[in-house]
C-alpha positions as CSV (number, residue, x, y, z in Angstrom):
1,M,-9.0,14.9,52.6
2,L,-9.5,11.0,51.7
3,V,-13.0,11.2,51.3
4,D,-12.9,13.7,48.5
5,Q,-9.8,12.0,46.9
6,V,-12.0,8.9,46.7
7,A,-15.0,10.6,45.5
8,S,-12.8,12.2,42.6
9,S,-11.0,9.2,41.6
10,F,-14.5,7.2,41.6
11,T,-15.7,9.7,38.8
12,N,-12.7,8.5,36.6
13,F,-13.3,4.6,37.5
14,L,-17.1,5.5,36.4
15,A,-16.0,6.7,33.0
16,S,-14.0,3.9,32.2
17,I,-16.4,1.1,33.2
18,S,-19.2,2.9,31.3
19,V,-16.9,2.7,27.9
20,A,-16.2,-0.8,28.8
21,R,-19.7,-1.6,29.0
22,L,-21.0,0.0,25.7
23,A,-17.8,-1.1,23.4
24,T,-16.9,-4.3,21.9
25,T,-13.4,-5.7,22.9
26,S,-12.0,-4.0,19.7
27,E,-13.5,-0.6,20.4
28,F,-12.3,-0.6,24.0
29,G,-9.1,-1.3,22.5
30,S,-9.2,2.1,20.8
31,F,-10.2,3.6,24.0
32,S,-7.3,2.1,25.6
33,V,-4.8,3.8,23.3
34,A,-6.7,7.3,23.9
35,F,-6.7,6.6,27.6
36,A,-3.0,5.7,27.7
37,V,-2.3,9.1,25.9
38,I,-4.7,11.0,28.1
39,Y,-3.7,9.5,31.5
40,A,0.1,9.9,30.5
41,L,-0.4,13.6,29.7
42,L,-2.3,14.2,32.8
43,E,0.5,12.6,34.7
44,L,3.1,14.8,33.3
45,L,1.3,18.0,33.5
46,R,0.0,17.5,37.3
47,P,3.3,18.1,38.7
48,L,3.9,21.4,37.2
49,A,0.6,22.7,39.3
50,L,-0.1,20.2,42.0
51,E,3.0,18.6,43.2
52,P,4.6,21.6,44.6
53,L,1.3,22.5,46.4
54,L,1.2,19.5,48.3
55,V,5.0,19.3,49.3
56,R,5.4,23.0,50.1
57,F,2.2,24.5,51.3
58,S,0.5,21.7,53.3
59,G,-0.5,23.3,56.7
60,A,0.8,27.0,55.2
61,A,-2.0,29.9,55.7
62,G,-2.8,33.5,55.2
63,D,-1.0,35.4,52.1
64,D,1.4,32.5,51.4
65,L,-1.3,29.9,50.9
66,R,-3.5,32.4,49.0
67,R,-0.7,33.3,46.4
68,A,0.1,29.5,46.2
69,C,-3.6,28.6,45.3
70,R,-3.7,31.2,42.8
71,G,-0.3,30.2,41.1
72,A,-1.5,26.6,41.3
73,I,-5.1,26.9,39.7
74,S,-3.6,29.5,37.1
75,T,-0.9,26.9,36.0
76,G,-3.8,24.2,36.0
77,V,-5.7,26.4,33.5
78,G,-2.4,27.2,31.4
79,V,-0.9,23.6,31.3
80,G,-4.5,22.2,30.7
81,L,-5.0,24.4,27.4
82,G,-1.7,23.1,26.3
83,G,-2.7,19.6,26.9
84,S,-5.9,20.1,25.1
85,L,-4.2,21.4,22.0
86,V,-1.8,18.4,21.9
87,L,-4.7,16.1,22.0
88,L,-6.4,18.1,19.4
89,I,-3.4,17.8,17.0
90,C,-3.3,14.1,17.8
91,A,-6.9,13.6,16.9
92,T,-6.3,15.0,13.3
93,L,-3.7,12.3,12.8
94,A,-5.8,9.4,14.0
95,G,-8.4,7.2,12.6
96,P,-12.3,8.0,13.2
97,T,-12.8,5.8,16.2
98,L,-9.5,7.0,18.0
99,S,-10.1,10.5,17.1
100,S,-13.2,10.9,18.7
101,Y,-11.9,9.8,21.9
102,L,-9.0,12.0,21.7
103,L,-11.4,15.1,21.0
104,V,-13.3,14.4,24.3
105,G,-9.9,13.7,26.1
106,G,-8.8,17.2,24.9
107,F,-11.7,18.7,26.7
108,A,-11.1,16.4,29.7
109,V,-7.6,17.3,30.5
110,L,-8.5,20.9,31.0
111,V,-11.6,20.2,33.1
112,V,-9.4,17.8,35.4
113,L,-6.6,19.9,35.8
114,V,-8.7,22.8,36.6
115,Q,-10.9,20.8,39.2
116,D,-8.0,18.9,40.8
117,S,-6.3,22.2,41.4
118,C,-9.3,23.8,42.9
119,R,-9.9,20.7,45.1
120,F,-6.2,20.7,46.3
121,C,-6.4,24.3,47.2
122,L,-9.8,23.8,49.1
123,V,-8.0,21.3,51.3
124,A,-4.8,22.9,51.7
125,A,-6.9,25.8,53.3
126,G,-8.5,23.2,55.5
127,R,-12.0,23.4,53.6
128,T,-12.1,19.6,53.4
129,R,-16.1,19.5,53.2
130,A,-16.2,21.9,50.4
131,A,-13.5,19.9,48.4
132,A,-15.6,16.5,49.2
133,F,-18.9,18.5,48.1
134,N,-17.3,19.5,44.9
135,D,-16.1,15.9,44.2
136,G,-19.6,14.5,45.0
137,L,-21.0,17.0,42.7
138,W,-18.9,15.7,39.7
139,A,-20.0,12.0,40.7
140,I,-23.7,12.7,40.9
141,L,-23.6,14.6,37.6
142,A,-21.3,12.0,35.7
143,L,-23.3,9.4,37.1
144,A,-26.7,11.0,35.9
145,G,-25.1,11.5,32.6
146,V,-24.1,7.9,32.1
147,V,-27.1,6.7,32.8
148,S,-28.9,8.9,30.4
149,V,-26.6,7.7,27.7
150,W,-27.2,4.1,28.6
151,A,-31.0,4.6,28.3
152,A,-31.0,6.4,25.2
153,G,-28.7,3.8,23.7
154,W,-26.0,6.0,22.6
155,G,-22.1,5.0,22.2
156,P,-19.1,4.8,24.4
157,V,-17.8,8.2,23.4
158,S,-21.0,10.0,24.4
159,A,-20.7,8.4,27.9
160,M,-17.2,9.8,28.1
161,L,-18.4,13.4,27.2
162,A,-21.3,12.8,29.8
163,W,-18.4,12.4,32.6
164,A,-16.1,15.2,31.5
165,T,-19.2,17.7,31.3
166,G,-19.8,16.9,34.8
167,G,-16.4,17.8,35.4
168,A,-16.6,21.1,33.5
169,V,-19.4,22.0,36.0
170,S,-17.5,20.7,39.0
171,A,-14.5,22.9,37.9
172,V,-16.5,26.0,37.6
173,V,-18.1,25.7,41.0
174,G,-14.6,24.8,42.3
175,L,-13.5,28.4,40.9
176,L,-16.3,30.1,42.6
177,Q,-15.6,28.4,46.0
178,T,-12.1,29.3,46.0
179,G,-12.7,32.6,44.9
180,V,-9.4,32.7,42.8
181,W,-9.5,33.4,39.1
182,P,-6.7,32.1,36.9
183,S,-4.3,34.9,35.4
184,F,-1.3,34.5,33.2
185,A,1.1,36.3,35.6
186,S,0.3,34.2,38.4
187,C,1.1,30.9,36.1
188,V,4.5,32.3,34.8
189,Q,5.4,33.1,38.5
190,W,4.5,29.6,39.8
191,L,6.2,28.0,37.3
192,R,9.5,30.1,37.9
193,S,9.3,29.4,41.7
194,N,8.9,25.7,41.1
195,R,11.3,25.2,38.4
196,H,13.6,23.4,40.4
197,L,10.8,21.0,41.2
198,A,8.7,20.5,38.3
199,P,11.1,18.9,35.9
200,R,12.3,16.5,38.5
201,F,8.8,15.2,39.1
202,V,7.9,15.1,35.4
203,L,11.1,13.2,34.5
204,E,10.4,10.9,37.4
205,Y,7.0,10.0,36.2
206,L,8.4,9.2,32.9
207,L,11.0,7.0,34.3
208,D,8.3,5.2,36.7
209,A,5.3,4.7,34.2
210,G,7.4,4.0,31.6
211,G,7.3,0.3,31.7
212,L,3.6,0.1,31.8
213,Q,3.2,2.4,28.9
214,L,5.9,0.2,26.8
215,V,3.8,-2.9,27.9
216,L,0.9,-1.5,26.5
217,L,2.6,-0.6,23.1
218,L,4.0,-4.0,23.0
219,V,0.8,-5.8,23.6
220,G,-1.1,-3.4,21.0
221,V,1.8,-4.2,18.4
222,I,1.9,-8.1,19.1
223,G,-1.5,-9.0,20.0
224,G,-3.6,-6.1,18.4
225,L,-6.3,-3.8,19.3
226,A,-8.5,-6.8,21.2
227,A,-5.4,-7.9,23.4
228,L,-4.7,-4.4,24.2
229,G,-8.6,-4.1,25.2
230,A,-8.2,-7.3,27.3
231,L,-5.3,-5.7,29.1
232,N,-7.0,-2.4,29.9
233,G,-10.0,-4.3,30.9
234,A,-7.6,-6.1,33.5
235,R,-6.4,-2.8,34.6
236,L,-10.0,-1.3,34.9
237,L,-10.8,-4.2,37.0
238,L,-8.4,-3.3,39.4
239,G,-9.6,0.0,39.0
240,P,-11.0,0.1,42.8
241,V,-7.5,-0.5,44.0
242,G,-6.2,2.3,41.7
243,I,-9.0,4.7,43.4
244,L,-7.3,3.8,46.5
245,F,-3.7,4.5,45.7
246,L,-4.7,7.8,44.3
247,A,-6.4,9.0,47.2
248,M,-4.1,7.6,49.5
249,S,-1.0,9.2,47.7
250,G,-2.5,12.9,48.3
251,F,-3.7,12.3,51.4
252,A,-0.2,10.7,52.8
253,I,2.0,13.4,51.3
254,S,-0.1,16.1,52.8
255,E,-0.4,14.7,56.3
256,G,3.4,13.2,56.1
257,A,4.5,16.7,55.4
258,K,2.9,17.9,58.3
259,S,4.2,14.9,60.5
260,R,7.7,15.8,59.3
261,D,7.3,19.4,60.4
262,T,6.0,18.5,63.8
263,G,8.9,15.9,64.4
264,D,6.9,12.5,64.5
265,H,9.2,10.0,65.5
266,R,7.1,7.5,64.2
267,L,6.9,8.8,60.7
268,V,9.1,6.1,58.9
269,K,7.1,3.4,60.6
270,K,3.9,4.8,59.4
271,L,5.0,5.3,56.0
272,G,6.6,1.7,55.8
273,G,3.2,0.4,57.1
274,L,1.5,2.4,54.1
275,A,3.7,0.7,51.6
276,G,2.9,-2.6,52.8
277,L,-0.8,-2.1,52.8
278,L,-0.7,-0.8,49.3
279,A,1.3,-3.9,48.2
280,V,-1.5,-6.2,49.7
281,L,-4.6,-4.7,48.3
282,P,-4.1,-5.3,44.9
283,I,-3.6,-9.1,45.5
284,A,-6.6,-9.4,47.7
285,W,-8.7,-7.7,45.1
286,S,-7.7,-9.6,42.5
287,L,-8.5,-12.9,44.3
288,V,-12.0,-11.5,45.0
289,L,-12.5,-10.5,41.1
290,I,-11.3,-14.2,40.0
291,A,-13.9,-15.7,42.3
292,L,-16.8,-14.0,40.4
293,P,-19.2,-16.0,38.4
294,P,-18.7,-15.2,34.8
295,A,-22.1,-13.5,34.8
296,A,-21.4,-11.2,37.4
297,G,-18.1,-10.0,35.7
298,A,-19.6,-9.8,32.5
299,A,-22.3,-7.4,34.2
300,I,-19.2,-5.2,35.1
301,L,-17.0,-5.0,32.2
302,G,-19.2,-6.6,29.5
303,D,-17.5,-8.8,26.5
304,T,-14.0,-8.0,27.7
305,F,-14.2,-9.7,31.3
306,A,-13.5,-13.0,29.9
307,S,-10.1,-12.1,28.3
308,A,-9.1,-9.7,31.0
309,R,-9.7,-12.3,33.7
310,E,-7.0,-14.6,32.1
311,I,-4.2,-12.0,33.0
312,L,-5.8,-10.2,36.1
313,L,-3.7,-12.2,38.8
314,I,-0.4,-11.3,36.9
315,L,-1.2,-7.8,36.6
316,A,-2.4,-7.5,40.3
317,L,1.3,-8.8,41.0
318,Y,2.3,-5.5,39.0
319,W,0.0,-3.5,41.1
320,A,1.3,-5.0,44.3
321,A,4.8,-3.6,43.2
322,R,3.3,-0.4,42.0
323,G,2.1,-0.1,45.8
324,A,5.0,-0.7,47.4
325,L,6.7,1.8,44.9
326,L,4.0,4.3,45.6
327,G,4.8,3.9,49.5
328,A,8.6,4.7,48.8
329,K,7.7,7.3,46.5
330,I,5.5,9.0,49.1
331,A,8.4,8.7,51.7
332,F,10.7,10.5,49.2
333,R,8.5,13.4,48.7
334,V,7.9,13.7,52.6
335,S,11.5,13.6,53.4
336,G,12.4,16.1,50.3
337,S,14.6,13.5,48.5
338,A,13.6,14.4,45.3
339,R,17.2,14.0,43.7
340,T,17.2,10.5,45.3
341,S,13.7,9.7,44.1
342,L,15.2,10.5,40.6
343,R,18.1,8.5,41.1
344,V,16.2,5.6,42.3
345,M,13.8,5.7,39.3
346,A,16.8,6.1,37.0
347,I,18.2,2.8,38.1
348,S,15.1,0.7,38.2
349,S,13.6,1.7,35.0
350,P,15.9,0.4,32.4
351,V,15.6,-2.9,34.5
352,V,11.9,-3.0,34.1
353,A,12.1,-1.9,30.3
354,V,14.5,-4.8,29.5
355,A,12.4,-7.3,31.5
356,S,9.2,-6.3,29.4
357,V,10.8,-6.5,26.1
358,G,12.5,-9.8,27.1
359,G,9.4,-11.0,28.1
360,A,7.6,-10.0,25.1
361,L,10.1,-11.5,22.9
362,V,9.8,-14.9,24.6
363,A,6.1,-15.1,25.3
364,G,4.2,-12.1,23.5
365,G,1.9,-9.9,25.3
366,L,1.5,-12.2,28.4
367,G,5.4,-12.4,28.5
368,A,5.4,-8.7,28.3
369,V,3.3,-8.6,31.5
370,V,5.2,-11.2,33.4
371,G,8.2,-9.3,32.8
372,L,6.8,-6.0,33.9
373,A,5.6,-7.5,37.3
374,G,8.8,-9.3,38.1
375,A,11.0,-6.2,37.4
376,S,8.5,-4.0,39.2
377,T,8.8,-6.1,42.3
378,V,12.7,-5.8,42.3
379,S,12.3,-2.1,41.7
380,A,10.0,-1.8,44.7
381,I,12.3,-3.6,47.1
382,Y,15.4,-1.5,45.8
383,S,13.3,1.7,46.5
384,L,12.3,0.6,49.8
385,S,15.6,0.0,50.8
386,K,16.5,3.6,50.4
387,V,13.8,5.0,52.7
388,R,15.0,5.2,55.9
389,S,18.4,6.8,55.1
390,Q,16.3,9.9,54.0
391,F,14.9,10.5,57.4
392,P,16.9,11.6,60.3
393,P,17.0,9.4,63.9
394,C,14.2,11.9,65.2
395,L,11.9,10.5,62.7
396,G,12.7,7.1,63.1
397,G,15.4,7.1,60.2
398,S,18.9,6.3,60.0
399,G,19.8,9.7,58.1
400,R,22.1,12.5,59.4
401,E,20.5,15.8,58.2
402,P,17.9,17.4,60.0
403,L,15.0,18.1,57.7
404,S,13.1,21.6,57.1
405,R,10.1,22.5,55.0
406,S,12.4,23.9,52.5
407,D,14.8,20.6,51.9
408,G,11.9,19.1,50.2
409,L,12.1,20.6,48.2
410,N,15.7,19.9,47.0
């Protein structure tokens, strides 16, 4: 599962790099706005289809798994179409450059959600090689398309479209691999059976990711598109770390759920070690990037590299805190502590928002990033302090209540 997650995330990284190489700093700022909207929409819609599949049906088999896959894929198609409609409406209200990115994004949202649903169903069925093939197919098609765009001298929107088209082929192949065809009834049934989970996951995302979206908004308003492009460039340079985060998230939730059900007494220690690893990786990677000669950095990111490099280490500190927070989030998912996870985020998010706004008022866009990093670190420490109490002693925790598959979903 880890291999196919990395391959899937690589295609997203490739799309951003290709746009950065072809766009000016200001144009990349427009892409950053579109990317923020697309990413936020995907993270809002994914919990409706994928999160319940990971938490409830890891290790399931037979008719239960087949029904779950049909529901997840149908919901991926349904909410993907809804997301596409939202982006099409946004495109009609935006300027020419931004609207082009949003139009392609409307196509991409549907593609990503359908392909993700098929991939996770293949993994849940134990067909990891088929999932890896599907993701590898997208990566190969996206790479071929982007290289063709570069060779033809076309613009960044064309590169983004080439990436999304590769994903569309991969999504169709995924439907053929699973043998599942979406239906409206299955979508409705899936949403109904997971109605106690999905709203919490969505609200948790809003609280969790709100800080970064607020900083992007502040930097765009205070510093303009060039400053926003620099911030997004720094985020892009840390993209390989984000790839590992995404890969480890799905992998760890699935494996953690299995360990929970088998009573692994080392589960809490393993989750703690994962949180530590996720926190160290961004710092280590940022130091590697800072040590690069300017020419090497420009070869990766184009004109945006110089300005992005200036805030790279600060943003890496934020990502380190995000890594620790992700470790805590994975633990909460595995333990079935949806309410605790939501409560922790409800307490932490206002702190992050206030610190980001305060930093912006004091030192502009750079201050907003500093405030975000500092407050996120405090939030991570607080979240990790709550993890052990969510697991019973038999799993290495300090809680009292035994866990079961259905708890997790409370």
